[in-house]
C-alpha angles and dihedrals in degrees: 000000000000119000121223121198119190137165102254130230134210090276092073097048093111096051090044092056091042090058091046092053094052099042112098094214097048121122131190087263087072096058117114094237091074088066089058093043094051093044095049097039100039105017094230122156113244133203111200103190117206121190117204135182111198105318097335131094108233101169147353142197127193116211132186123197114214120188131176138149090242103045101025129222122317142148125230135185092227126348120199089026139077101240142015106131123140122308114199145158090242142007091253090058090046092051091050091051091051093046087054093050088050091053089053090049089049092051094047094051090233121162098238152333125241122195115193118210130183103220129350118005115205096192120120093236140108108280129202112209100179095112129069139182114226116217133194123196114231140183146178093269098080092167089061090049092048092054090047094058121101108273091236090059093048090051091051094048090051090049089056092053093044088052090061099263121143133185131202144147110265105169128211094330087075092055091107096052090042092052095049091051091046096048091050093045093052092045089053088051091051093246127129111244132230119251115263088241088066091063091042090056093050091051089049093047096049105031092157097037100047134079141170117216114197129197109200138180099215101312096335114104113229103164140009147178133200108212129200125191136205129167107320097343132090111195126203092211099171124021130173142166142189105253090210088076100043092114087066091057098234089160091060091052090046095053092045090049091053091049092048096048093045090056095043091052095052101254118142097209140034113208106209090195140246123324135170106257113267094001122138092260091051093052091049092054089049088063088075096067093260140164125228119233108195117230113219114203110190117202134199126182135173115258111283094023128100126229132202147072131298112291105236089198091061108113089225091055091049090050090052090051093051093049092046092054089060094050118110112258095238092052092048090054089054100043102031097070091056091054103037094051088070100038116120 
């Protein structure tokens, strides 16, 4: 039976999401709403490829085209997120979708294509494996989970609460406080920050699957997380804290609150987000009795062109990080969104 692949329009949103919901390898990154978020917040052109046989959807592949003078032109599925590679009924259909994407990249003259997979990638392409998601099993018996934690973790969580910190879900109303924490945290790490409108668009797009958790000392925000859910996984997609309060252990309280809420709401897993393998952040997450899920980022580039991410060991990259850390926060919030929208 012949296979038809086309770049979908808004009239197929419902059948797109129906396929995502039933496919066993789907993630929240595959949901149609990300197309609307990325187009609205960043202005990028998207190609949402749908494969059909007769009247039945048999595969899909979301693509985002990023272009800038500094970083060049490239396609990602999906940027800013941990997954988004092709979903298909068979390896043959998946390969057909990828071949169609490669043809789009060729015609555009872009530098490369990156397909992000959560777990094993079966494509015959060079694959980067330096990123991992860190997963923590959860359940409804939060007392049992608490007792299973390392005693040092429990001690630090108790210290946070005895120091006057409290943590609770607050929803979209806390976006302003979340963003101020996140922007400062990113500046202190030497990383350009997303625009506030990006997070607002995420909360609008996923009203029943998104949540902001705030850690406060009185009314003052000291740590926060923006959570997204899909199936039996609650993902702490973006987390941040005010380093001035690190001695009070706000991160420990934030992580424990995420674990507790995930269990109480019936999820099986808490995804603590993406980390570079063996980095300090990765090792901190491993303190919570976690499992690593490798992220496979498959890359294709035309002959003579290089594919891949920014190399953090590059001296020019390190210089940019050091300079960014010294930038006034207000300026970083103005300049950062124009840079980060085009980062690989």
